[in-house]
C-alpha positions as CSV (number, residue, x, y, z in Angstrom):
1,M,-66.1,50.2,57.9
2,T,-69.4,51.4,59.2
3,T,-72.9,50.7,58.2
4,S,-76.0,52.9,58.5
5,N,-78.1,52.9,61.6
6,T,-80.9,54.6,59.6
7,E,-83.4,51.9,58.9
8,P,-87.1,51.8,57.9
9,R,-89.3,51.8,61.0
10,T,-90.5,48.3,60.1
11,A,-87.0,46.9,60.2
12,A,-87.3,46.0,63.9
13,V,-90.1,43.6,63.3
14,Q,-88.8,42.0,60.2
15,P,-87.2,38.5,60.5
16,L,-83.5,38.3,60.3
17,S,-83.8,36.7,56.8
18,G,-85.6,39.7,55.5
19,R,-82.9,41.3,53.5
20,A,-84.7,44.3,52.3
21,A,-85.2,45.7,55.7
22,G,-83.1,45.9,58.8
23,R,-79.5,45.2,59.6
24,R,-77.4,42.1,59.1
25,P,-76.3,41.4,62.7
26,E,-73.9,38.6,61.6
27,L,-72.0,41.2,59.6
28,D,-71.6,43.5,62.5
29,V,-70.4,40.6,64.6
30,M,-67.9,39.5,61.8
31,R,-66.5,43.0,61.6
32,T,-66.1,43.1,65.4
33,F,-64.4,39.8,65.3
34,V,-61.8,41.1,62.8
35,V,-61.2,44.3,64.8
36,A,-60.9,42.5,68.1
37,G,-58.6,40.0,66.4
38,L,-56.3,42.9,65.6
39,V,-55.5,43.1,69.3
40,V,-54.3,39.5,69.1
41,F,-52.5,40.2,65.9
42,H,-50.7,43.4,66.8
43,S,-49.8,42.0,70.2
44,A,-48.0,39.2,68.3
45,V,-46.0,41.7,66.3
46,V,-44.2,42.7,69.5
47,F,-42.8,39.2,69.8
48,A,-42.4,38.1,66.2
49,S,-39.0,37.9,64.5
50,G,-38.4,39.5,61.1
51,A,-41.1,42.2,61.8
52,S,-40.4,45.7,62.8
53,W,-42.8,47.7,65.0
54,F,-42.9,50.6,67.6
55,V,-42.0,48.3,70.5
56,K,-40.2,44.9,70.2
57,D,-39.3,42.2,72.6
58,P,-35.6,41.6,72.8
59,H,-36.1,37.9,72.2
60,P,-38.5,37.5,69.3
61,S,-40.0,34.1,68.3
62,T,-40.4,32.5,64.9
63,G,-43.7,31.0,65.9
64,F,-45.3,34.4,66.1
65,T,-43.9,35.2,62.6
66,V,-45.8,32.2,61.1
67,F,-49.0,33.4,62.9
68,L,-48.6,36.9,61.5
69,L,-48.1,35.6,58.0
70,W,-51.3,33.7,58.2
71,G,-53.3,36.5,59.8
72,S,-52.1,39.1,57.4
73,L,-53.5,37.1,54.5
74,W,-57.1,37.6,55.3
75,G,-57.6,40.1,58.2
76,M,-57.6,43.4,56.3
77,P,-59.1,42.1,53.0
78,L,-62.0,40.7,55.1
79,L,-62.5,44.0,56.8
80,F,-62.6,45.8,53.4
81,L,-65.1,43.3,52.1
82,V,-67.4,43.7,55.1
83,S,-67.0,47.5,54.7
84,G,-68.1,47.2,51.1
85,M,-71.2,45.3,52.2
86,G,-71.8,48.1,54.7
87,A,-71.5,50.7,52.0
88,R,-74.2,48.9,49.9
89,Y,-76.6,48.8,52.9
90,A,-75.9,52.4,53.7
91,M,-76.9,53.5,50.2
92,R,-80.3,51.9,50.6
93,T,-81.4,54.9,52.7
94,R,-79.0,57.6,51.4
95,A,-78.6,59.5,48.2
96,P,-75.0,59.5,46.9
97,A,-74.4,63.1,48.2
98,A,-75.6,62.1,51.7
99,F,-73.5,59.0,51.6
100,A,-70.4,61.0,50.8
101,R,-71.1,63.5,53.7
102,E,-71.7,60.6,56.1
103,R,-68.3,59.0,55.1
104,L,-66.5,62.3,55.4
105,T,-67.9,62.7,58.9
106,R,-67.5,59.2,60.2
107,L,-64.1,58.5,58.7
108,G,-62.5,61.8,58.0
109,I,-63.0,63.4,61.4
110,P,-61.7,60.3,63.4
111,F,-58.7,60.0,61.0
112,A,-57.8,63.7,61.6
113,A,-58.3,63.4,65.4
114,G,-56.4,60.2,65.6
115,L,-53.5,61.5,63.6
116,V,-53.2,64.4,66.0
117,V,-53.8,62.6,69.3
118,L,-53.3,58.8,69.0
119,V,-50.5,58.2,66.6
120,P,-47.7,60.6,67.8
121,P,-47.3,58.9,71.2
122,M,-46.5,55.6,69.5
123,F,-43.7,57.1,67.4
124,Y,-42.5,59.0,70.4
125,L,-42.1,55.8,72.4
126,E,-40.3,54.2,69.5
127,R,-37.8,57.1,69.4
128,L,-37.3,57.0,73.1
129,A,-35.8,53.5,72.7
130,Q,-33.1,55.0,70.3
131,P,-29.8,56.0,71.9
132,G,-29.3,59.8,72.2
133,F,-32.9,60.8,71.7
134,H,-34.0,63.3,74.4
135,E,-36.5,65.5,72.6
136,S,-39.5,66.6,74.5
137,Y,-42.9,65.3,73.4
138,W,-44.2,68.7,72.5
139,R,-41.3,69.4,70.1
140,F,-41.6,65.9,68.6
141,W,-45.4,66.4,68.2
142,L,-44.8,69.6,66.2
143,S,-42.5,67.8,63.8
144,F,-45.0,65.0,63.5
145,V,-48.1,67.1,62.8
146,N,-46.4,69.0,60.0
147,V,-49.4,70.0,57.8
148,P,-47.4,70.9,54.6
149,A,-45.5,67.7,54.8
150,L,-48.7,65.7,55.4
151,A,-50.3,67.3,52.4
152,R,-47.4,66.6,50.1
153,G,-46.8,63.0,51.1
154,L,-49.7,61.3,52.8
155,L,-52.1,60.7,49.9
156,P,-49.6,59.9,47.1
157,S,-47.2,57.8,49.1
158,G,-48.9,57.0,52.4
159,S,-46.1,58.7,54.5
160,W,-44.4,62.0,54.9
161,T,-41.0,63.3,55.9
162,S,-40.6,66.1,58.6
163,G,-37.3,67.2,60.0
164,G,-35.4,64.4,58.3
165,A,-37.7,61.7,59.9
166,E,-40.3,59.7,58.0
167,F,-43.7,59.1,59.5
168,D,-46.8,57.3,58.5
169,P,-50.4,57.2,59.9
170,A,-49.9,53.8,61.6
171,H,-53.1,51.9,61.8
172,L,-55.1,54.9,60.7
173,W,-54.2,54.2,57.1
174,F,-57.3,52.0,57.0
175,L,-59.6,55.0,57.6
176,Y,-58.2,57.2,54.9
177,V,-57.9,54.4,52.3
178,L,-61.5,53.4,53.0
179,L,-62.5,57.0,52.7
180,V,-60.7,57.5,49.4
181,F,-62.2,54.2,48.0
182,S,-65.7,55.2,49.2
183,L,-65.6,58.6,47.4
184,A,-63.7,57.4,44.3
185,L,-66.1,54.4,43.7
186,L,-69.2,56.4,44.6
187,P,-70.2,56.9,40.9
188,L,-69.9,53.2,40.2
189,F,-71.8,52.3,43.4
190,A,-74.6,54.7,42.4
191,Y,-74.8,53.2,39.0
192,L,-74.9,49.6,40.3
193,H,-77.5,50.6,42.9
194,G,-79.6,52.4,40.3
195,P,-82.1,50.9,37.8
196,R,-79.5,50.8,34.9
197,G,-76.9,48.9,36.9
198,R,-79.1,46.3,38.6
199,P,-79.4,44.2,35.4
200,L,-75.6,44.0,35.3
201,T,-75.5,42.9,38.9
202,A,-78.2,40.3,38.3
203,R,-76.3,38.8,35.3
204,L,-73.1,38.6,37.4
205,A,-75.1,37.0,40.2
206,G,-76.7,34.5,37.8
207,T,-73.2,33.5,36.6
208,A,-72.1,33.0,40.2
209,E,-75.2,30.9,40.8
210,R,-74.4,28.6,37.9
211,H,-70.6,28.4,38.3
212,A,-70.1,29.1,42.0
213,T,-66.6,27.7,42.6
214,V,-65.2,29.1,39.3
215,V,-66.5,32.6,39.9
216,V,-65.4,32.7,43.6
217,L,-61.8,31.5,42.8
218,A,-61.6,33.7,39.7
219,A,-62.2,36.7,41.9
220,A,-58.7,36.2,43.2
221,I,-57.1,37.1,39.9
222,P,-57.2,40.9,40.3
223,L,-55.7,40.6,43.7
224,M,-53.0,38.3,42.5
225,A,-52.2,40.8,39.7
226,A,-52.1,43.8,41.9
227,E,-49.8,42.1,44.5
228,A,-47.5,40.7,41.8
229,V,-47.1,44.1,40.1
230,F,-46.9,46.4,43.1
231,G,-45.8,44.0,45.8
232,P,-46.9,43.7,49.4
233,D,-46.6,46.6,51.8
234,V,-46.0,46.0,55.5
235,N,-47.3,49.5,56.4
236,T,-50.8,48.7,55.0
237,G,-51.6,45.4,56.6
238,G,-49.2,43.4,54.4
239,W,-51.0,44.2,51.2
240,E,-50.5,46.9,48.5
241,R,-53.2,49.4,49.4
242,T,-54.6,49.6,45.9
243,A,-55.3,45.8,46.0
244,Y,-57.9,46.4,48.8
245,V,-60.2,48.1,46.2
246,F,-61.2,44.6,45.0
247,P,-62.5,43.1,48.2
248,F,-64.3,46.4,48.9
249,L,-66.0,46.2,45.5
250,Y,-66.8,42.5,46.0
251,G,-68.4,43.3,49.3
252,F,-70.7,45.8,47.6
253,L,-71.7,43.3,45.0
254,I,-72.2,40.5,47.5
255,A,-74.6,42.7,49.5
256,S,-76.5,43.5,46.3
257,D,-77.8,40.0,45.5
258,S,-78.2,36.9,47.8
259,R,-77.0,34.6,45.0
260,F,-73.4,35.8,45.6
261,E,-73.7,34.7,49.2
262,A,-75.1,31.3,48.0
263,A,-72.1,31.0,45.8
264,L,-69.7,31.6,48.7
265,R,-71.6,28.9,50.8
266,R,-71.3,26.4,48.0
267,S,-67.6,27.0,47.3
268,R,-66.4,27.1,50.9
269,W,-64.8,23.7,50.9
270,P,-62.9,24.0,47.6
271,A,-61.8,27.5,48.7
272,L,-60.6,25.9,52.0
273,A,-58.4,23.4,50.0
274,V,-56.9,26.2,47.9
275,A,-56.3,28.4,51.0
276,C,-54.5,25.7,52.9
277,A,-52.4,24.7,49.9
278,A,-51.4,28.3,49.0
279,T,-50.7,29.2,52.7
280,A,-48.5,26.1,53.1
281,A,-46.6,27.1,50.0
282,L,-46.1,30.6,51.4
283,V,-44.9,29.3,54.8
284,S,-42.4,27.0,53.1
285,W,-41.2,29.8,50.8
286,A,-40.8,32.1,53.9
287,G,-38.7,29.3,55.5
288,T,-36.3,29.2,52.6
289,R,-35.9,33.0,52.8
290,G,-34.8,32.6,56.4
291,G,-37.9,34.1,57.9
292,S,-37.6,37.3,55.9
293,G,-40.9,36.6,54.3
294,A,-42.6,38.2,57.3
295,S,-41.0,41.5,56.6
296,L,-42.6,41.5,53.0
297,S,-39.6,43.5,51.7
298,G,-38.2,42.7,48.3
299,V,-40.3,39.7,47.7
300,P,-40.6,38.4,44.1
301,A,-43.7,38.7,42.0
302,G,-44.6,35.1,42.5
303,W,-44.9,35.7,46.2
304,G,-47.3,38.5,45.7
305,A,-49.5,36.4,43.3
306,L,-49.5,33.5,45.7
307,Q,-50.4,35.9,48.6
308,G,-53.3,37.3,46.5
309,L,-54.6,33.8,45.9
310,A,-54.2,32.6,49.5
311,G,-55.7,35.8,51.0
312,W,-58.8,35.8,48.8
313,A,-59.3,32.1,49.4
314,W,-59.3,32.6,53.1
315,V,-61.8,35.4,52.8
316,A,-64.0,33.2,50.7
317,V,-63.7,30.4,53.3
318,I,-64.6,32.7,56.2
319,M,-67.5,34.3,54.4
320,G,-68.8,30.9,53.1
321,F,-68.9,29.3,56.5
322,A,-70.3,32.4,58.1
323,Q,-73.1,32.5,55.5
324,S,-73.7,28.8,56.0
325,L,-74.1,29.3,59.8
326,A,-76.3,32.3,59.3
327,A,-78.5,30.5,56.9
328,R,-79.0,27.6,59.3
329,R,-79.8,30.1,62.1
330,R,-82.4,31.8,60.0
331,S,-84.0,28.6,59.0
332,A,-84.1,27.2,62.6
333,P,-87.5,26.8,64.2
334,G,-88.7,30.0,65.8
335,A,-86.0,32.1,64.0
336,G,-88.6,34.4,62.7
337,M,-90.1,35.1,66.1
338,G,-88.2,37.2,68.6
339,T,-84.9,36.7,67.0
340,T,-84.5,40.4,66.1
341,S,-84.8,41.3,69.7
342,G,-82.6,38.6,70.9
343,R,-79.0,38.7,72.1
344,L,-77.3,38.6,68.7
345,P,-79.0,41.8,67.3
346,R,-78.4,43.6,70.6
347,A,-74.8,42.6,70.7
348,A,-74.4,43.5,67.0
349,R,-75.8,47.0,67.6
350,Y,-73.4,47.6,70.5
351,A,-70.5,46.2,68.4
352,N,-71.4,48.3,65.4
353,E,-71.1,51.4,67.5
354,A,-68.0,50.3,69.3
355,V,-66.0,48.9,66.5
356,L,-64.5,52.1,65.1
357,P,-63.4,53.6,68.4
358,F,-62.0,50.2,69.4
359,Y,-60.0,50.2,66.2
360,L,-58.7,53.7,66.8
361,L,-57.7,53.0,70.4
362,H,-56.3,49.5,70.3
363,E,-52.9,50.1,68.7
364,P,-51.8,53.0,71.0
365,V,-53.0,51.0,74.0
366,I,-50.9,47.9,72.8
367,V,-47.8,50.0,72.3
368,A,-48.1,51.7,75.7
369,A,-48.7,48.3,77.4
370,A,-45.9,46.6,75.5
371,W,-43.5,49.3,76.5
372,L,-43.9,48.1,80.1
373,I,-44.5,44.4,79.6
374,I,-41.4,43.6,77.4
375,R,-39.3,44.6,80.4
376,W,-40.7,41.7,82.5
377,H,-38.5,38.8,83.3
378,A,-41.0,36.2,82.2
379,P,-41.5,33.7,79.3
380,I,-42.7,35.1,76.0
381,P,-46.1,33.2,76.2
382,A,-46.8,34.7,79.6
383,K,-45.9,38.2,78.4
384,Y,-48.0,37.8,75.2
385,A,-51.0,36.6,77.1
386,A,-50.7,39.5,79.6
387,L,-50.4,42.0,76.7
388,V,-53.5,40.7,75.0
389,I,-55.6,40.8,78.2
390,V,-54.4,44.2,79.4
391,S,-54.9,45.7,75.9
392,F,-58.4,44.3,75.6
393,A,-59.4,45.6,79.1
394,A,-57.8,49.0,78.7
395,T,-59.2,49.6,75.2
396,F,-62.7,48.7,76.4
397,A,-62.4,50.8,79.5
398,L,-61.3,53.8,77.5
399,Y,-64.2,53.4,75.1
400,E,-66.8,53.0,77.9
401,T,-65.5,55.8,80.1
402,L,-64.1,58.5,77.8
403,V,-65.6,57.9,74.3
404,R,-69.1,56.5,74.5
405,R,-70.6,58.8,77.1
406,F,-69.7,62.2,75.7
407,R,-71.0,63.9,72.5
408,V,-67.6,65.5,71.6
409,T,-65.7,62.3,71.9
410,R,-68.4,60.4,70.0
411,L,-68.0,62.8,67.1
412,L,-64.2,62.6,67.2
413,F,-64.3,58.8,67.2
414,G,-66.9,58.4,64.5
415,I,-70.0,57.5,66.5
416,K,-73.4,59.0,65.8
417,P,-75.0,61.2,68.5
418,P,-77.0,59.2,71.1
419,S,-80.5,58.5,70.0
420,N,-83.2,60.9,71.0
421,P,-84.5,59.9,74.5
422,S,-87.9,61.2,73.7
423,R,-88.4,58.0,71.6
424,D,-87.8,55.9,74.7
425,P,-91.1,55.3,76.5
426,Q,-89.3,55.1,79.9
427,A,-87.5,58.4,79.2
428,T,-90.8,60.2,78.2
429,A,-92.7,58.9,81.2
430,R,-91.2,61.5,83.6
431,P,-91.9,64.6,81.6
432,T,-95.4,63.4,81.0
433,L,-96.0,63.1,84.8
434,A,-94.4,66.5,85.3
435,V,-96.8,68.1,82.9
436,A,-99.8,66.4,84.6
437,A,-98.7,67.5,88.1
438,S,-98.2,71.1,87.3
439,G,-99.8,73.6,85.0
440,R,-96.7,75.9,85.2
441,V,-94.7,74.2,82.5
442,T,-93.5,76.8,80.1
443,W,-92.0,74.6,77.4
444,C,-90.5,71.2,76.8
445,R,-87.6,70.4,74.5
446,S,-86.7,66.8,73.8
447,W,-87.0,65.0,77.2
448,V,-86.0,68.0,79.4
449,C,-88.9,70.1,80.8
450,R,-88.2,73.5,82.1
451,M,-90.5,74.6,85.0
452,R,-91.2,78.0,86.4
């Protein structure tokens, strides 16, 4: 879900449309939009009927259930697709071995740290709501972080049993699934990125250029098959986790040739028609099941296939309209002058650094806030609005005060170390003056000068 910050030195002066160099700020913004939207989404789970979660309001609403059904169709598939694009951009400046090391560090360490620190409190609050539970948090934590049970159950089944209770990694499933995909598909990515694989990518892009709508909609078939065979999974964003490999792979291909993006732009309106029709069918079907469609348990194969079609269609719609807006922005007068140092790239750089810590923190914050807010004697819309606002503010505050400013927490939350201040002209000005004012300088390291 991260992209590389290592770029050629000339990237900063290239126009935004220059694909070969520099970042894609609109993709960072899109990924941030999805992760920020998870606060809205997971806050709605607290108030939705037919959906179980750590903390639930005693008076759930069907309207939130419909919203969850729609959001689950495209949220996580879009995040995997953008992550696949990020993987392609990261491999421009990394050998496969370096790419694997970077993924292990930026995904594996936050997953392990979050599993130890962030996830257990959510399950503990859930257990506190059960009658007769009086276990201390320390004893509960020891049963949760059961390493042998984790090793036996997490990778094959996505959950583990310890002391007769079943646990799962909560929202951190995304990190380990993304890490497994990144490593398992690395040989294929290296082939497609290399000289022997580029002709294959070019042929696929040529087909997409000639038959845009057919190719874009046909890409839904593997997702439909995976969902029909394995069925949706409420613990992994409403989708069977193996189905996410397809948007991840599609993202890598899309970032490899601009003709794929052009195909998405051209097919956005037909995809919108398909997305609306398939979503309406799913909502109607869920209504006939008495709202149980939101739980995604025991749904027939037809539901899974329809979900695969609707989900991919919405992803294609969002990507198509986003690429259309980005293309118009790049072609606007003056877009090539000063754009790369404007507000969007600066915001994109900040968002790219903050998005993974925000993802790690948002769900524990929502659970803790919901634990208090559901006890208010207030209408559900007021409680929901308060939960969203409080969760956004608290997550952002935790990131700014506890994560972003310290090297240890940056490592644990998957952020690269801060850039070397010696490259900052303002930071290097003071040591230069110190050297000029005194000949007693013994040595300088980075931007810190030690004086006798």
